C-alpha positions as CSV (number, residue, x, y, z in Angstrom):
1,M,9.5,-42.5,32.1
2,F,10.7,-42.2,28.5
3,S,10.2,-38.8,26.4
4,V,9.0,-38.6,23.4
5,I,10.9,-36.4,20.9
6,N,9.2,-34.8,18.0
7,Y,11.7,-35.0,15.0
8,K,9.7,-33.3,12.7
9,V,9.5,-30.3,14.8
10,I,13.2,-30.3,15.5
11,E,14.0,-30.5,11.6
12,M,11.6,-27.5,11.0
13,E,13.2,-25.4,13.7
14,E,16.5,-26.2,12.5
15,R,15.5,-25.2,8.8
16,R,14.1,-21.9,10.1
17,Q,17.5,-20.9,12.0
18,A,19.3,-21.8,9.0
19,I,17.1,-19.8,6.7
20,L,17.4,-16.7,9.2
21,R,21.4,-17.3,9.1
22,K,21.4,-17.1,5.4
23,L,19.4,-13.9,5.4
24,E,21.9,-12.4,8.2
25,E,24.7,-13.1,5.6
26,K,23.1,-12.2,2.4
27,G,20.0,-10.3,3.1
28,S,17.8,-12.4,0.7
29,V,17.4,-16.2,-0.2
30,R,15.7,-18.0,-2.8
31,V,13.7,-21.1,-2.5
32,A,15.6,-23.2,-5.1
33,E,19.0,-22.6,-3.3
34,L,17.6,-23.4,0.1
35,S,16.0,-26.6,-1.0
36,K,19.5,-28.0,-2.3
37,E,21.4,-26.8,0.5
38,L,19.0,-28.0,3.3
39,G,18.1,-31.2,1.6
40,C,14.4,-30.7,1.4
41,S,11.5,-30.0,-1.1
42,E,10.7,-26.6,-2.2
43,V,7.2,-27.1,-1.1
44,T,8.6,-27.2,2.4
45,I,10.7,-24.2,2.2
46,R,7.8,-22.2,0.6
47,N,5.7,-23.4,3.7
48,D,8.6,-22.4,6.1
49,I,9.0,-19.1,4.4
50,K,5.2,-18.4,4.4
51,N,4.8,-19.2,8.3
52,M,7.9,-17.3,9.0
53,D,6.5,-14.2,7.0
54,Q,3.4,-14.3,9.1
55,E,5.3,-14.3,12.1
56,G,7.3,-11.2,11.1
57,L,10.6,-13.1,10.8
58,L,11.2,-12.3,7.2
59,K,9.5,-10.7,4.1
60,R,8.3,-13.3,1.6
61,T,8.8,-12.4,-1.9
62,H,8.5,-14.2,-5.5
63,G,10.5,-17.4,-5.2
64,G,12.4,-16.2,-2.1
65,A,12.5,-14.2,0.9
66,L,14.2,-10.7,2.3
67,Q,15.6,-9.9,5.5
68,I,13.7,-7.8,7.8
69,D,15.4,-5.1,10.0
70,S,17.1,-6.9,12.6
71,K,16.1,-4.3,15.3
72,T,12.5,-5.1,14.5
73,V,13.0,-9.0,14.7
74,R,15.1,-9.1,17.7
75,K,14.2,-6.2,20.1
76,Y,11.5,-8.4,22.3
77,S,11.2,-11.8,23.0
78,A,7.3,-11.9,22.9
79,E,6.4,-13.8,19.9
80,S,3.0,-12.1,19.1
81,I,4.9,-9.0,18.4
82,Y,6.2,-10.6,15.4
83,R,3.0,-12.1,13.9
84,N,1.3,-10.6,11.0
85,V,3.8,-7.4,11.3
86,E,3.0,-5.9,8.1
87,R,-0.7,-6.0,8.7
88,K,-0.2,-4.5,12.2
89,K,2.0,-1.6,10.7
90,Q,-0.7,-0.8,8.1
91,I,-3.4,-0.8,11.0
92,A,-1.1,1.5,13.2
93,A,-0.5,4.0,10.3
94,C,-4.2,4.1,9.9
95,A,-4.9,4.6,13.5
96,Y,-2.3,7.5,13.7
97,A,-4.6,9.3,11.0
98,F,-7.4,9.7,13.6
99,I,-5.0,11.2,16.1
100,E,-5.2,15.2,16.3
101,D,-2.1,17.2,17.2
102,R,-2.3,17.7,21.2
103,D,-4.7,14.8,21.6
104,T,-4.3,12.7,24.8
105,I,-4.4,9.2,24.2
106,I,-4.3,5.8,25.9
107,I,-2.3,2.9,24.3
108,D,-2.7,-0.6,26.1
109,D,-0.5,-3.5,26.2
110,A,-1.7,-5.3,22.9
111,S,0.9,-5.9,20.0
112,S,-0.9,-3.8,17.5
113,S,-0.9,-1.0,20.0
114,F,2.9,-1.4,20.4
115,Y,3.3,-0.7,16.6
116,L,1.1,2.5,17.1
117,A,3.6,3.5,19.8
118,A,6.5,2.9,17.5
119,Y,4.6,4.9,14.7
120,I,4.1,7.9,16.8
121,K,8.0,7.8,17.7
122,E,8.8,8.1,14.1
123,H,6.3,10.9,13.4
124,P,7.1,14.3,15.4
125,E,4.5,16.2,13.5
126,K,2.0,15.8,16.2
127,R,2.5,16.3,19.8
128,L,0.7,14.1,22.0
129,A,0.2,13.0,25.6
130,V,0.5,9.4,25.8
131,V,-0.8,7.1,28.6
132,T,-0.1,3.4,28.7
133,N,0.2,0.5,30.8
134,S,2.5,-1.3,28.6
135,L,6.2,-1.4,29.2
136,L,7.2,-2.2,25.6
137,A,5.2,1.0,24.2
138,G,6.7,2.8,27.2
139,N,10.1,1.9,26.3
140,E,9.4,3.0,22.7
141,L,8.2,6.5,23.8
142,A,10.4,7.2,26.8
143,G,12.3,10.3,26.0
144,V,10.6,11.1,22.7
145,D,10.4,14.8,22.5
146,H,7.1,15.4,21.1
147,V,5.4,12.7,23.2
148,E,4.6,13.5,27.2
149,L,4.4,10.0,28.5
150,Y,2.7,8.7,31.4
151,M,3.2,5.3,32.6
152,I,0.5,3.4,34.6
153,G,1.8,1.7,38.0
154,G,0.7,-1.5,39.2
155,H,1.8,-5.1,39.1
156,V,3.8,-6.1,36.2
157,G,2.5,-9.4,34.3
158,G,1.2,-10.9,31.0
159,H,2.8,-12.0,27.9
160,L,3.8,-8.8,26.7
161,S,4.7,-7.0,29.9
162,A,2.3,-4.6,31.3
163,T,0.7,-3.3,34.6
164,M,-2.5,-4.7,35.7
165,G,-4.3,-5.4,39.1
166,E,-6.2,-3.0,41.3
167,A,-3.3,-0.4,41.7
168,A,-3.4,-0.3,37.7
169,L,-7.0,0.2,37.6
170,Q,-7.1,2.8,40.1
171,N,-4.3,4.9,38.4
172,M,-5.9,4.6,35.3
173,E,-9.4,5.9,36.5
174,Q,-7.5,9.1,37.4
175,F,-7.0,10.0,33.7
176,H,-9.3,11.2,31.0
177,V,-8.3,11.2,27.3
178,D,-9.6,11.8,24.1
179,K,-9.0,8.6,22.4
180,A,-8.0,5.2,23.2
181,F,-6.5,2.5,21.2
182,I,-6.7,-1.1,22.4
183,G,-6.2,-4.7,21.0
184,V,-8.3,-7.5,21.7
185,H,-8.3,-11.4,21.5
186,S,-11.0,-11.6,19.2
187,I,-14.0,-9.8,17.7
188,N,-17.1,-11.9,17.8
189,F,-20.3,-10.6,16.4
190,D,-22.6,-12.6,18.8
191,V,-21.1,-11.8,21.8
192,G,-18.9,-8.7,21.5
193,L,-14.9,-8.1,22.0
194,T,-13.0,-10.8,23.9
195,S,-10.0,-11.1,26.0
196,I,-8.2,-14.5,27.4
197,A,-6.7,-12.9,30.5
198,T,-9.1,-11.4,33.1
199,P,-6.7,-8.8,34.6
200,Q,-6.2,-7.6,30.9
201,M,-9.9,-7.6,30.4
202,Q,-10.3,-5.2,33.7
203,V,-7.8,-3.0,32.2
204,K,-9.6,-2.7,28.8
205,R,-12.9,-2.1,30.5
206,T,-11.5,0.8,32.6
207,I,-10.1,2.4,29.5
208,L,-13.6,2.3,28.2
209,K,-14.7,4.3,30.9
210,V,-12.0,7.0,30.7
211,A,-11.8,7.6,26.9
212,E,-14.1,9.6,25.0
213,Q,-13.6,7.5,21.8
214,V,-12.0,4.0,21.6
215,Y,-10.4,2.2,18.8
216,V,-9.9,-1.2,18.2
217,L,-6.7,-2.3,16.4
218,A,-7.4,-5.9,15.1
219,D,-5.8,-7.5,12.3
220,S,-8.1,-9.6,10.1
221,S,-7.3,-13.0,12.1
222,K,-9.0,-11.7,14.9
223,F,-12.5,-12.0,13.7
224,G,-14.3,-15.0,15.1
225,G,-13.0,-17.7,17.0
226,G,-13.7,-18.9,20.7
227,Y,-13.2,-16.7,23.8
228,V,-12.8,-16.9,27.6
229,S,-14.1,-13.3,28.6
230,V,-16.1,-10.7,27.0
231,I,-14.7,-7.0,27.3
232,C,-18.0,-5.2,26.0
233,P,-20.3,-5.2,23.2
234,I,-18.7,-4.3,19.9
235,Q,-21.2,-1.1,19.8
236,D,-19.3,0.4,22.7
237,V,-16.4,1.1,20.6
238,Y,-15.9,4.0,18.3
239,K,-14.2,2.2,15.5
240,I,-12.5,-0.9,14.5
241,I,-9.5,-0.6,12.4
242,T,-8.4,-3.7,10.4
243,D,-6.5,-4.8,7.4
244,S,-7.4,-5.3,3.8
245,D,-7.6,-9.2,4.1
246,V,-10.6,-9.0,6.0
247,S,-13.4,-11.1,4.6
248,R,-16.6,-9.8,2.7
249,E,-18.7,-11.9,5.5
250,N,-17.3,-9.9,8.3
251,I,-17.5,-6.5,6.6
252,K,-21.2,-7.6,6.0
253,K,-21.6,-8.5,9.8
254,A,-20.2,-5.2,10.7
255,Q,-22.6,-3.2,8.6
256,E,-25.6,-5.2,9.7
257,S,-24.5,-4.6,13.4
258,N,-24.1,-0.7,12.7
259,I,-20.3,-0.9,13.5
260,S,-17.8,1.5,11.9
261,L,-14.9,-0.9,10.3
262,V,-12.2,1.0,9.0
263,I,-10.0,-1.0,6.7
264,A,-6.4,0.2,6.5
């Protein structure tokens, strides 16, 4: 059997790696220079930089790109952590404003929730008790003086390494918290908040039971689209926090559905 090699994909990946190497060497790159060095058009380089910016691998600038802190880029292997990074950081900062000193909160295993954990770590002005099933969020908050951390036990799985399954659900049910911050696969105004993986959906449903207020952290790309499992009606959550790229159409739908939509 013969295998088919997609040379365009290989060429694109080689260009991306070359761009990252240049950023490591110089800290910044210019489109015109990369075009000459890599032997391709400036349009191709701009498209590469645009896509890499959306994945959080670099920071796009007028005519080029800047390197992002390598600790952020290289720390974890899960690719979704590095998509729409700036949007997720804005959402995390906005979410933090709704947290009060001495609150007890739950953070789930979503990538947006991870950035909230990172933000909490860097802001010692509020002392918090944090419950999480996310190994990534737990790693950020372990040993942080102003955080009392509770890890949910259970089977570890999922793209972003989190506990789930019956043991995790039973463990989660033992808590009662002021606020919860969760991510979703999509926000569909016709059916509700959606999830792909059933085990993750079950964790999120349990979080809804044990939290007084549930905040959904969702960048603007999460609105619409297909779904496999429905977590709950949108009206079951307290607020949805998103970024400024959310469309007017979705803002209008939220208003018509009496949904509290917060734009970071």
